[in-house]
C-alpha positions in Angstrom: -24.5 -11.3 -1.4 -25.2 -8.4 0.9 -24.9 -4.9 -0.6 -24.3 -1.9 1.7 -24.2 1.2 -0.5 -21.7 3.9 0.2 -23.5 7.1 1.4 -21.3 9.4 -0.6 -22.3 8.8 -4.2 -19.6 11.0 -5.8 -16.7 9.3 -7.7 -14.0 8.0 -5.4 -11.0 10.2 -5.0 -7.6 8.9 -5.9 -6.6 8.5 -2.3 -9.8 6.7 -1.5 -9.2 4.3 -4.4 -5.7 3.5 -3.1 -7.0 2.8 0.4 -9.8 0.6 -0.9 -7.5 -1.4 -3.2 -5.0 -1.9 -0.4 -7.8 -3.4 1.8 -8.9 -5.7 -0.9 -5.4 -6.9 -1.7 -4.8 -7.7 2.0 -7.8 -10.0 2.1 -6.8 -11.8 -1.1 -3.3 -12.3 0.2 -4.3 -13.6 3.6 -6.8 -16.1 2.2 -4.5 -17.3 -0.6 -1.7 -17.7 1.9 -3.9 -20.3 3.7 -4.1 -22.3 0.5 -0.4 -23.1 0.5 0.6 -26.8 0.5 0.0 -28.3 4.0 2.9 -28.9 6.5 4.1 -32.3 7.5 2.1 -32.1 10.8 -1.0 -31.2 8.8 -0.5 -34.2 6.5 0.1 -36.4 9.5 -3.2 -35.3 11.0 -5.0 -36.1 7.7 -3.3 -39.6 7.7 -4.5 -40.2 11.3 -8.1 -39.2 10.3 -7.9 -41.5 7.3 -6.8 -44.3 9.6 -9.9 -43.8 11.8 -12.0 -44.0 8.6 -10.3 -47.2 7.5 -10.9 -48.8 10.9 -14.6 -48.0 10.6 -14.7 -49.4 7.1 -13.2 -52.7 8.4 -15.8 -52.8 11.2 -18.6 -52.2 8.8 -17.3 -54.9 6.4 -17.2 -57.3 9.3 -20.8 -56.4 10.2 -21.8 -56.7 6.5 -20.6 -60.3 6.3 -21.4 -61.5 9.8 -24.7 -59.7 10.4 -26.2 -57.1 12.7 -25.7 -59.4 15.6 -22.1 -58.1 16.0 -23.6 -54.8 17.2 -25.2 -54.3 20.6 -28.7 -53.9 19.2 -31.2 -56.3 20.7 -34.8 -56.6 21.8 -36.1 -54.1 23.0 -33.4 -51.6 22.1 -33.3 -51.9 18.3 -32.1 -48.4 17.7 -28.8 -47.5 19.3 -25.5 -45.7 18.5 -26.2 -45.7 14.7 -29.4 -43.7 14.9 -27.8 -41.6 17.6 -25.0 -40.6 15.2 -27.5 -39.9 12.4 -29.5 -37.5 14.5 -26.3 -35.9 15.9 -24.8 -35.2 12.5 -28.0 -33.9 11.0 -28.1 -31.5 13.9 -24.5 -30.4 13.3 -25.4 -29.5 9.8 -28.0 -26.9 10.9 -25.7 -24.2 12.1 -24.3 -23.7 8.6 -27.7 -22.8 7.2 -28.4 -20.6 10.3 -25.2 -18.6 9.9 -25.3 -18.4 6.1 -29.0 -18.1 5.3 -30.9 -16.8 8.3 -28.3 -14.3 9.6 -27.7 -13.3 6.0 -31.4 -12.3 5.6 -31.1 -10.3 8.8 -28.0 -8.6 7.5 -25.8 -9.7 10.3 -22.3 -8.6 9.4 -20.3 -10.8 11.8 -21.4 -13.9 9.8 -19.4 -12.9 6.7 -16.0 -14.2 8.0 -17.4 -17.6 9.2 -20.1 -18.4 6.8 -17.9 -20.3 4.3 -16.6 -22.7 6.9 -20.1 -23.2 8.3 -21.5 -23.9 4.9 -18.8 -26.5 4.2 -19.4 -28.1 7.6 -23.1 -28.3 6.7 -22.6 -30.2 3.5 -20.0 -32.6 5.0 -22.1 -33.2 8.1 -25.2 -34.2 6.0 -22.9 -36.6 4.0 -21.7 -38.1 7.2 -25.3 -38.4 8.6 -26.4 -40.1 5.4 -24.2 -43.1 6.0 -25.9 -44.2 9.2 -29.3 -45.1 8.0 -27.6 -47.4 5.5 -25.3 -48.8 8.1 -28.2 -49.4 10.5 -30.3 -51.0 7.7 -28.3 -54.2 7.8 -29.3 -55.3 4.3 -27.6 -52.2 2.8 -27.8 -53.7 -0.7 -31.6 -53.2 -0.8 -31.6 -49.5 0.3 -33.3 -48.5 -2.9 -36.5 -50.2 -1.7 -37.5 -47.0 0.0 -37.4 -45.0 -3.2 -40.8 -44.6 -4.9 -40.5 -45.9 -8.4 -42.4 -48.6 -10.4 -40.9 -52.1 -9.8 -41.6 -55.7 -10.5 -41.8 -56.5 -6.7 -45.0 -54.6 -6.4 -43.5 -52.8 -3.3 -44.3 -49.2 -2.6 -42.9 -47.0 0.3 -45.3 -46.3 3.1 -45.5 -42.5 2.9 -47.2 -42.5 6.4 -43.8 -43.6 7.8 -41.6 -40.8 9.3 -38.6 -42.8 7.9 -39.7 -42.0 4.4 -40.2 -38.4 5.4 -36.5 -38.5 6.5 -35.3 -39.5 3.1 -37.3 -36.6 1.4 -36.4 -34.0 4.0 -32.7 -34.8 4.4 -32.3 -35.2 0.6 -33.9 -31.9 -0.1 -31.8 -30.2 2.6 -28.6 -31.6 1.2 -29.5 -30.5 -2.4 -30.3 -26.9 -1.4 -27.2 -26.7 0.9 -24.9 -27.8 -1.9 -26.4 -25.3 -4.3 -26.2 -22.5 -1.7 -22.6 -23.4 -0.8 -21.4 -23.6 -4.4 -23.1 -20.4 -5.5 -21.4 -18.4 -2.8 -18.0 -20.0 -3.7 -18.0 -19.1 -7.3 -16.6 -15.5 -7.0 -13.9 -16.6 -4.7 -13.0 -19.5 -7.0 -12.4 -16.9 -9.8 -10.2 -14.8 -7.5 -8.2 -18.0 -6.6 -8.0 -18.8 -10.3 -6.4 -15.5 -11.1 -3.8 -16.0 -8.4 -2.9 -19.6 -9.0 -0.9 -21.7 -11.4 -0.8 -25.2 -12.8 -3.4 -27.8 -11.9 -5.0 -25.6 -9.2 -5.6 -22.9 -11.7 -7.2 -25.4 -14.1 -9.4 -26.7 -11.2 -10.5 -23.2 -10.2 -11.1 -22.2 -13.8 -13.4 -25.1 -14.3 -15.4 -24.6 -11.1 -15.7 -20.8 -11.4 -17.8 -21.3 -14.5 -16.3 -18.4 -16.5 -16.8 -15.8 -13.8 -15.3 -12.4 -14.7 -17.1 -10.1 -12.2 -19.2 -8.3 -14.8 -22.2 -6.3 -13.5 -24.7 -8.8 -15.0 -23.0 -11.7 -13.3 -23.1 -9.9 -9.9 -26.7 -8.9 -10.4 -27.8 -12.5 -11.1 -25.6 -13.8 -8.3 -27.2 -11.5 -5.8 -30.7 -12.4 -6.8 -29.9 -16.2 -6.8 -28.2 -16.0 -3.4 -31.1 -14.2 -1.8 -33.6 -16.7 -3.3 -31.6 -19.7 -2.0 -31.2 -18.2 1.4 -35.0 -17.7 1.6 -35.5 -21.3 0.4 -32.9 -22.7 2.9 -34.3 -20.9 5.9 -37.5 -23.0 6.3 -35.5 -26.1 5.8 -33.6 -25.4 9.0 -36.9 -25.8 10.9 -38.5 -28.5 8.8 -35.7 -31.0 8.4 -34.9 -31.5 12.1 -38.7 -31.4 12.9 -39.1 -34.3 10.5 -36.2 -36.1 12.2 -37.9 -35.6 15.6 -41.1 -37.1 14.3 -39.3 -40.4 13.9 -39.7 -40.6 17.7 -42.8 -38.4 18.4 -45.0 -40.4 16.1 -44.4 -43.4 18.4 -46.5 -44.0 21.6 -43.5 -44.9 23.8 -43.0 -43.0 27.0 -40.6 -40.2 26.5 -41.2 -40.0 22.8 -44.9 -39.3 22.4 -44.8 -35.6 22.9 -45.5 -32.5 20.8 -42.5 -30.6 22.1 -40.0 -32.6 20.1 -39.9 -30.5 16.9 -38.8 -27.2 18.5 -36.8 -29.1 21.0 -34.8 -30.9 18.3 -34.4 -27.7 16.2 -33.0 -25.7 19.1 -30.7 -28.6 20.0 -29.5 -28.9 16.4 -28.5 -25.2 16.2 -26.9 -25.4 19.7 -24.7 -28.3 18.7 -23.9 -26.9 15.3 -22.7 -23.6 16.8 -20.5 -25.5 19.2 -19.0 -27.5 16.3 -18.3 -24.2 14.3 -16.3 -22.8 17.3 -14.5 -26.2 17.7 -13.4 -26.0 14.1 -12.7 -22.3 13.7 -10.5 -21.7 16.7 -7.7 -24.0 15.5 -8.4 -23.2 11.9 -7.7 -19.5 12.3 -4.4 -20.3 14.0 -3.2 -22.9 11.6 -4.1 -21.1 8.5 -3.1 -17.6 9.7 -6.6 -16.1 9.5 -6.6 -14.3 12.9 -7.1 -10.9 11.2 -10.1 -12.1 9.3 -11.7 -14.5 11.8 -11.4 -12.3 14.9 -12.3 -12.8 18.6 -15.4 -10.7 17.9 -16.8 -13.4 15.6 -16.2 -16.1 18.2 -17.8 -13.9 20.9 -20.9 -13.4 18.8 -21.3 -17.1 18.4 -20.8 -17.6 22.1 -23.6 -15.1 22.8 -25.8 -17.0 20.4 -25.0 -20.2 22.2 -26.3 -18.7 25.4 -29.7 -18.2 23.7 -29.9 -21.7 22.2 -28.7 -23.2 25.5 -31.4 -21.5 27.4 -34.0 -22.8 24.9 -32.6 -26.3 25.3 -32.8 -26.0 29.1 -36.4 -24.7 28.9 -37.2 -27.8 26.7 -35.8 -30.1 29.3 -37.9 -28.5 32.0 -41.0 -28.4 29.9 -40.6 -32.1 29.0 -40.5 -33.1 32.6 -43.4 -30.8 33.5 -45.6 -32.2 30.7 -44.9 -35.7 31.9 -46.0 -34.8 35.4 -49.0 -32.6 34.4 -50.4 -35.2 32.0 -51.1 -37.6 35.0 -49.9 -40.5 32.9 -48.3 -43.0 35.3 -46.1 -44.4 32.5 -44.7 -41.0 31.6 -44.2 -40.1 35.3 -42.3 -43.2 36.1 -40.2 -42.9 33.0 -39.1 -39.4 33.9 -38.0 -40.6 37.3 -36.2 -43.7 35.8 -34.4 -41.6 33.2 -33.0 -39.4 36.0 -32.3 -42.2 38.5 -32.0 -45.4 36.5 -29.3 -47.2 34.6 -28.6 -44.3 32.2 -28.7 -41.5 34.8 -25.0 -40.5 34.5 -25.6 -39.7 30.8 -28.7 -37.7 31.7 -27.0 -35.5 34.2 -23.9 -35.0 32.1 -26.3 -34.0 29.3 -27.9 -31.3 31.5 -24.6 -30.0 32.7 -22.8 -29.9 29.4 -25.7 -28.5 27.3 -27.3 -26.0 29.8 -24.9 -25.1 32.6 -21.6 -24.9 30.7 -22.8 -22.4 28.1 -24.2 -20.1 30.8 -20.6 -19.2 31.7 -20.6 -17.2 28.4 -22.6 -14.5 30.3 -19.3 -13.4 31.6 -17.3 -11.4 29.0 -14.0 -12.5 30.4 -14.9 -16.2 29.8 -16.6 -15.8 26.4 -13.5 -13.9 25.1 -11.1 -16.5 26.4 -10.1 -18.7 23.5 -9.2 -21.8 25.6 -12.5 -21.6 27.5 -14.5 -21.2 24.2 -13.0 -24.5 22.9 -13.6 -26.3 26.2 -17.3 -25.3 26.4 -17.8 -26.0 22.7 -16.4 -29.6 23.1 -18.5 -30.1 26.2 -21.6 -29.1 24.3 -20.8 -31.4 21.4 -20.4 -34.3 23.9 -23.5 -33.3 25.7 -25.6 -33.1 22.6 -24.4 -36.6 21.6 -25.4 -37.8 25.0 -28.8 -36.1 24.6 -29.6 -38.1 21.4 -28.4 -41.3 23.1 -30.6 -40.7 26.2 -33.6 -39.9 24.1 -33.3 -42.9 21.9 -32.1 -45.7 24.2 -33.9 -44.9 27.4 -37.4 -45.0 25.9 -36.7 -48.2 24.1 -35.2 -49.9 27.1 -37.9 -48.9 29.6 -41.3 -49.2 27.8 -44.8 -50.0 29.1 -44.3 -53.6 30.4 -41.6 -54.7 32.8 -41.3 -57.9 30.8 -40.0 -55.8 27.8 -37.4 -53.9 29.7 -33.8 -54.4 28.8 -30.4 -52.5 28.7 -28.2 -51.7 25.8 -24.4 -51.4 25.6 -22.6 -50.5 22.4 -20.0 -53.0 21.1 -16.6 -52.5 19.5 -18.0 -52.5 16.0 -20.3 -49.5 16.9 -17.5 -47.6 18.5 -15.3 -48.0 15.4 -18.0 -47.0 13.0 -18.7 -43.9 15.2 -14.9 -43.1 15.1 -15.2 -43.6 11.3 -17.8 -40.8 11.1 -15.6 -38.3 13.0 -12.6 -39.3 10.8 -14.7 -38.9 7.7 -16.0 -35.5 8.7 -12.8 -33.9 9.9 -10.8 -35.4 7.0 -13.1 -33.8 4.4 -13.2 -30.5 6.2 -9.5 -30.2 6.7 -9.0 -31.1 3.0 -11.5 -28.5 1.9 -9.9 -25.6 3.7 -6.6 -26.4 2.0 -8.1 -26.7 -1.5 -10.7 -23.9 -1.5 -11.0 -20.5 0.3 -12.1 -21.1 3.8 -13.3 -17.5 4.1 -15.9 -15.7 1.9 -13.5 -13.2 0.3 -16.2 -11.4 -1.7 -18.3 -10.6 1.3 -15.3 -9.5 3.4 -14.1 -7.3 0.6 -17.4 -5.5 0.5 -17.2 -4.8 4.3 -13.6 -3.8 4.0 -14.3 -1.6 1.1 -17.1 0.3 2.8 -15.2 0.5 6.1 -11.9 1.7 4.6 -13.6 4.4 2.5 -15.6 5.6 5.5 -12.5 5.7 7.6 -10.6 7.7 4.9 -13.5 10.1 4.5 -13.7 10.6 8.3 -10.0 11.2 8.6 -10.2 13.7 5.7 -13.1 15.4 7.4 -11.2 15.6 10.7 -8.2 17.1 9.0 -10.4 19.7 7.3 -12.0 20.5 10.6 -8.6 20.9 12.3 -7.4 23.1 9.5 -10.6 25.3 9.7 -10.2 25.6 13.4 -6.6 26.6 13.1 -7.4 29.2 10.4 -10.1 30.7 12.6 -7.7 30.8 15.6 -5.1 32.7 13.6 -7.6 35.2 12.3 -8.8 35.9 15.9 -5.2 36.4 16.9 -4.6 38.9 14.1 -7.8 40.8 15.0 -6.7 41.0 18.6 -3.2 42.2 17.6 
């Protein structure tokens, strides 16, 4: 937790305490108001998302019994929509750690109102991503073969394989993200416990771990939060770098390049920020959190998206330049085919959605327009999915030998399983914001406390200055008379 000490160290005056308590009560009331039972429309949306998930489960069950042949995977394109979804959802998970950990270490205040939602999105996105390696595996019942433990089969994972690195990296990231998320939630669970009744009170009481707000608890909390933030920060870079090495360790044209690690990390943060905006804009409206999640927070994320979008655009240009400068005829012809071949529409849409659309945020009128923020965020999410699809499919479908070229088209099973992932993600997120505080109350209270006391002190100082000036003016008039 960030601590911003109040410059005036004297005990608070009675009026200052009243102002501070009023600010804290308002935050509690607004957040607790968002936890009221959902409306009929909200329940209907949850039911629709659950239907999407069920359709995907039916499709996966069909694939499980019939075999991987029901998907569009073939020779040479053995990785398709499933791996695309895996990389996409792992990327979505990165913005939560960026907002919660990295910006926390830099003491960026605008993160406080959106950090909780971003952290929840991170945990849920990693859970969603974790499904796809199992779905793509085909023989999902033997997934434990990749775990390093003594067994009677005399099989041992190949630790030189990036796929094994994925298991370690994503598993570590998920563990640290859950710990970081839960630790920040504990003080707010205690607040919700004190303002709830019945089963909710029992749930919050169990999860708050006996939190009472004593000094010792806050001291250990602050130290643990900083330690986990410092631990999570390098994971933002390492996890998606490891995912990029799934491709960069290959020798295929378009994959065998050293730029993939920073390229993937920048793209992951870019897509994650877009997903946060996509979720927060309707969330603040539906839950009545406009006074806590303000336009300033959304504008700050839009400005950050300009930066990440420029990095992604620079990576696109650098990738093409490296292919040309290398003099490798396979790399050169591949760059031309990616831009002019069978998957060219996806390539150009990727460029426009990921690079051109976010540049409109340079104009303050557009980045403060709620509707335009949502439109661009959705376009970036679509563009980042296309980017992963283009990276994976084009290299596999257009390798070294013309005899090994072939196209790939997803089938209905893959579409339904992709729909399942979105239903799973949004269902869990919408359920979370109705069960637990969607805003970090303890951090907002700290800012509100400092701000309200400073405003009160400034107002008192202004009044005192006015009174002094008035007294001096009257004295001057008396002297003149």
